[in-house]
C-alpha positions in Angstrom: 45.7 106.1 14.2 48.3 108.4 15.9 50.6 108.2 12.8 47.8 109.2 10.5 46.8 112.1 12.6 50.3 113.5 12.7 50.9 112.9 9.0 47.7 114.7 8.0 48.3 117.7 10.3 52.0 118.1 9.6 51.5 118.0 5.8 48.6 120.5 5.8 50.4 123.3 7.7 53.3 125.5 6.7 54.8 125.6 10.2 53.2 122.8 12.2 53.5 122.5 16.0 52.0 119.8 18.2 51.9 118.2 21.6 51.2 114.6 22.5 50.1 114.3 26.1 50.6 111.0 27.9 50.3 109.8 31.5 53.7 108.7 32.6 57.4 109.5 31.9 57.9 105.9 30.9 55.1 106.1 28.3 56.5 109.5 27.1 60.0 107.9 26.5 58.3 105.0 24.7 56.3 107.3 22.5 59.3 109.4 21.5 61.2 106.3 20.6 58.3 105.1 18.5 58.0 108.4 16.7 61.7 108.3 15.8 61.4 104.8 14.4 58.4 105.5 12.0 59.7 106.2 8.4 56.3 107.7 7.5 56.7 110.4 10.1 60.2 111.3 9.1 58.9 112.3 5.6 56.8 115.1 7.2 59.8 116.5 9.1 58.7 115.7 12.6 61.3 117.0 15.1 60.2 115.7 18.5 61.5 116.0 22.1 60.3 115.2 25.6 58.7 117.6 28.1 58.3 115.9 31.4 58.3 116.9 35.1 61.2 118.2 37.1 60.5 116.0 40.2 62.8 113.0 41.0 61.5 109.5 40.2 63.1 106.1 40.8 61.4 104.8 37.7 62.7 107.2 35.0 64.9 110.2 34.4 63.5 113.7 34.9 64.0 117.2 33.5 65.3 120.2 35.4 63.5 123.5 35.0 66.4 124.7 32.9 65.9 121.6 30.6 62.2 122.4 30.3 62.8 126.0 29.4 65.4 125.0 26.8 62.9 122.6 25.2 60.2 125.2 25.1 62.6 127.8 23.6 63.4 125.3 20.8 59.7 124.6 20.3 59.0 128.3 20.1 61.7 129.1 17.5 60.8 126.0 15.4 63.9 123.9 16.1 61.4 121.4 17.5 57.9 121.0 16.3 56.4 118.2 18.4 56.5 117.7 22.2 55.8 114.4 23.9 54.6 115.7 27.3 53.2 114.6 30.7 50.8 116.8 32.5 53.5 119.4 33.2 52.6 121.0 29.8 48.8 121.1 30.4 49.0 124.3 32.5 51.4 126.8 33.8 54.3 126.7 31.3 54.4 129.3 28.6 54.0 127.1 25.6 53.1 128.7 22.2 49.9 127.8 20.3 49.8 124.5 18.5 47.8 123.2 15.5 47.6 119.6 16.8 47.1 118.4 20.3 46.7 114.6 21.0 45.9 113.1 24.4 47.2 109.5 24.3 45.3 107.1 26.6 44.8 109.5 29.4 42.3 108.9 32.2 41.7 112.4 33.6 38.9 114.8 34.4 37.2 117.4 32.3 39.4 120.2 33.6 42.6 118.5 32.4 40.9 117.8 29.0 40.0 121.5 28.6 43.5 122.6 29.6 45.1 120.3 27.1 42.7 121.2 24.3 43.4 124.9 25.1 46.9 124.4 23.7 45.3 123.9 20.2 44.8 127.6 19.6 46.3 128.0 16.1 44.1 128.4 13.0 42.7 125.1 11.7 44.0 123.3 14.8 43.0 119.8 15.7 42.4 118.1 19.1 42.4 114.3 19.1 42.1 111.6 21.8 43.6 108.2 21.1 42.6 105.2 23.2 41.6 101.5 22.8 38.0 101.1 21.7 35.8 100.3 24.7 38.5 101.2 27.2 38.1 103.1 30.5 40.0 106.0 29.1 37.6 106.4 26.1 34.6 106.2 28.4 36.1 108.8 30.7 36.8 111.1 27.7 33.1 110.9 26.6 32.0 111.7 30.2 34.4 114.6 30.2 32.7 116.0 27.1 29.3 115.8 28.8 30.7 117.5 31.9 32.3 120.2 29.9 28.9 121.0 28.4 27.4 121.2 31.8 30.2 123.4 33.0 29.6 125.8 30.2 25.9 125.9 31.0 26.7 126.6 34.6 29.1 129.5 33.7 26.4 130.9 31.4 23.8 130.8 34.2 26.2 132.6 36.5 26.9 135.3 34.0 23.2 136.0 33.6 22.9 136.8 37.3 22.6 140.4 38.3 25.1 141.7 40.9 22.6 141.4 43.9 21.7 137.8 43.0 25.3 136.9 42.4 26.4 138.3 45.8 23.4 136.6 47.6 24.3 133.3 46.0 28.0 133.6 47.1 26.8 134.3 50.7 24.5 131.3 50.6 27.3 129.0 49.4 29.7 130.4 51.9 27.2 129.9 54.7 26.5 126.4 53.6 30.2 125.6 53.5 30.7 127.0 57.0 27.7 125.0 58.3 29.1 121.8 56.7 32.5 122.5 58.1 31.1 123.1 61.6 29.0 119.9 61.4 32.1 117.9 60.3 34.1 119.3 63.2 31.3 118.5 65.6 31.2 114.9 64.2 34.9 114.5 64.7 34.6 115.8 68.2 31.8 113.4 69.0 33.9 110.5 67.6 37.0 111.4 69.6 35.7 109.5 72.6 36.6 105.9 71.7 37.7 102.6 73.2 41.2 101.2 72.7 41.6 97.6 71.8 42.6 96.9 75.4 39.3 98.6 76.6 37.3 96.4 74.2 39.0 93.2 75.3 38.5 94.0 78.9 34.8 94.6 78.4 34.5 91.3 76.4 36.4 89.5 79.2 33.9 90.7 81.8 31.0 89.8 79.5 32.5 86.3 79.0 33.0 85.7 82.8 29.5 87.1 83.7 30.6 90.3 85.4 28.6 92.0 82.6 25.6 90.4 81.0 24.5 93.1 78.5 26.5 95.1 76.0 25.3 98.3 74.3 27.4 98.2 71.1 28.0 99.9 67.8 28.8 97.9 64.7 32.2 97.0 66.1 30.5 94.0 67.7 28.8 92.7 64.6 31.9 91.1 63.2 35.5 90.4 64.0 35.6 90.6 67.8 35.4 87.2 69.7 32.2 87.8 71.6 30.5 84.7 73.1 27.1 83.5 72.1 24.0 85.4 73.4 20.4 84.5 74.1 19.1 87.9 73.2 20.2 90.3 70.4 18.3 93.6 69.7 19.0 95.9 66.8 17.7 99.3 67.8 16.6 101.5 64.9 19.5 100.6 62.6 19.3 101.5 58.9 21.8 99.0 57.4 21.9 96.2 54.8 21.1 92.5 55.0 24.8 91.6 55.6 24.9 93.6 58.8 21.5 92.1 59.9 22.8 88.6 59.4 26.1 89.4 61.3 24.2 90.8 64.2 21.6 88.0 64.3 24.5 85.5 64.3 25.3 86.6 67.8 22.1 84.9 69.0 23.5 81.4 69.1 22.5 80.2 72.5 19.6 77.8 73.1 16.2 79.5 73.0 17.8 82.7 71.8 15.8 85.7 70.5 16.7 88.2 67.8 14.6 91.4 67.7 14.5 94.6 65.7 13.1 97.8 67.3 12.0 100.8 65.2 9.1 103.2 65.0 6.2 101.7 63.1 6.2 102.9 59.5 9.8 104.3 59.8 12.3 104.0 57.1 14.3 101.5 59.2 11.4 99.1 59.6 10.4 99.4 55.9 13.9 99.0 54.6 14.5 95.7 56.3 11.2 94.2 55.2 12.5 92.7 51.9 15.9 92.4 50.1 15.7 94.7 47.1 16.6 91.9 44.6 13.5 89.9 45.8 11.1 92.6 44.7 9.7 92.6 41.1 8.2 95.6 39.3 5.0 94.9 37.3 3.0 97.2 35.1 0.0 98.2 37.1 -2.3 97.7 34.1 -1.2 94.5 32.3 0.8 92.9 35.1 3.8 92.3 32.9 7.0 91.9 34.9 9.4 94.7 33.7 12.2 94.9 36.3 13.4 94.5 39.8 13.7 96.7 42.8 17.5 96.5 42.4 17.2 98.3 39.1 16.0 101.5 40.8 18.0 104.5 41.9 17.1 107.9 43.5 17.9 111.1 41.8 18.1 114.1 44.1 16.5 112.0 46.8 13.1 112.2 45.1 12.9 110.9 41.6 13.0 107.2 41.1 14.6 106.0 37.9 15.4 102.6 36.4 19.1 102.3 35.5 19.0 98.9 33.9 19.7 99.4 30.2 17.5 96.4 29.3 14.5 98.2 30.8 14.1 100.1 27.6 12.6 97.1 25.8 9.5 97.4 28.0 8.5 101.0 27.2 7.9 103.6 24.5 8.9 107.3 24.7 6.7 110.0 23.1 8.4 112.2 20.6 7.3 115.5 22.2 8.7 116.4 25.6 6.5 116.8 28.7 5.7 120.5 29.3 6.5 121.5 32.9 6.2 125.2 33.7 9.3 125.2 35.9 13.0 125.2 35.2 15.0 122.7 37.1 18.7 123.1 38.0 20.2 119.8 36.8 17.5 118.2 34.6 14.8 118.7 32.1 11.8 116.6 31.0 11.9 114.4 28.0 8.9 112.5 26.5 6.2 110.5 28.3 7.2 106.8 28.9 4.5 104.2 28.6 4.2 100.4 28.7 5.0 98.9 25.3 2.6 96.1 26.0 -0.6 98.0 27.1 0.1 101.7 26.7 -0.2 102.5 30.5 1.7 105.7 31.3 4.6 105.0 33.7 6.2 108.4 34.0 8.6 110.5 31.9 12.0 110.5 30.5 14.3 112.6 32.7 17.3 114.1 31.1 19.6 114.5 34.1 22.9 116.2 33.3 22.7 115.0 29.7 21.8 111.4 30.7 18.4 110.0 29.7 16.7 108.2 32.5 13.2 106.7 32.8 11.6 108.2 35.9 8.7 106.1 37.2 5.5 107.0 39.0 5.1 104.7 42.0 1.4 104.3 41.2 2.2 103.0 37.8 4.0 100.0 39.3 2.8 97.0 41.2 5.4 95.5 43.6 5.7 91.7 43.6 7.2 90.8 47.1 7.8 87.5 48.8 4.6 88.2 50.8 2.4 89.1 47.8 1.7 92.1 45.6 1.7 95.6 47.0 0.6 98.9 45.4 2.5 101.7 47.1 1.2 105.3 47.2 4.6 106.9 47.7 8.1 105.8 46.9 9.1 106.7 50.4 6.8 103.9 51.6 8.1 101.0 49.5 9.3 98.1 51.6 12.9 98.1 50.4 15.8 100.5 50.2 16.6 102.4 47.0 20.2 103.6 46.7 21.2 107.1 45.3 22.0 107.5 41.6 25.8 107.7 40.9 26.1 109.9 37.8 29.8 109.1 36.9 29.3 105.4 37.5 26.2 105.3 35.3 27.9 107.3 32.5 30.9 104.9 32.5 28.6 101.9 32.2 26.0 103.3 29.8 27.6 105.8 27.4 24.7 105.5 24.9 22.4 107.3 27.4 24.4 110.5 27.0 22.5 113.3 25.3 25.0 115.8 23.8 22.4 117.8 21.9 
């Protein structure tokens, strides 16, 4: 693949110049050696050299700044026409325009991608990405393309702002940053009062010999520390997972011991602990067909509940026309109506969130099958299990077909 790209571009240009970006100095050396050993590339007069960082490394040789400038001078005057470079050439150095830029198996973000592609400024230039099919690097490159599109949309939105709106937005962001920084500082301050391991062991010793008979503890006592068995364990308003619950309950090992959980009735804490998420099934409210599990759900922006299981798509249809909502949202737009493929019951809409298509469900369209029977919730905030937040990058990496690059 790489050989074909180089042959095509170097044959089609009168004075070709190109850069191959790779991750490490070792891979740069290997690529240069490979280039020099390909007879097919010698026929198109490729004259290649390394351009790598100036920092010392125990793994490979480096270039001084003088070496770098000498290579760039030869590249500029045509003595060299191909550079095999690490990230040192993506930004900063004054390198002339190229008509071919190749990123070879790089796992980077969208900014590095744009910087590298910016080197391909000559007429009829080509930018290529070479990676193993299905690899993490290829998935990341596709995510980068989607993020680049979002970045362009964000820049366009900012450019449309008038001066007053722009200044107000900057002040809002600055104030939010200051508030966040102050909150983080306050949190660090509040956490500064701590116990040393010696303090912990002394408290446990007194608890063991009976000098103390009740500990008020954070999660440090749930696991690891050698604390004797208890006959009463209380978890007070804790919002944690089932593993933490089992660890805490494991302290109640004495005869006739009691484990209790205290929380406000109807609170998130009491609801969340009611059922493990994987023990809840989602049924169509109309035909009662099982279509998913609670563990398939994620929260977008803390409000919208979407099913991220790719197999969920076999259970619903999407209308061709998008839902009309007389409101513009910052990070998403509505797609078509989604409905049960079995009975036609409307479940919600397709949510196109940052170019990713997600089925957003109405809670009233689903019946919840729990270990204690079927429940119809009126609000997602009242379901008896915890729904984690949606991770955009993780989802993109796992489900590239959901990306909408229109």
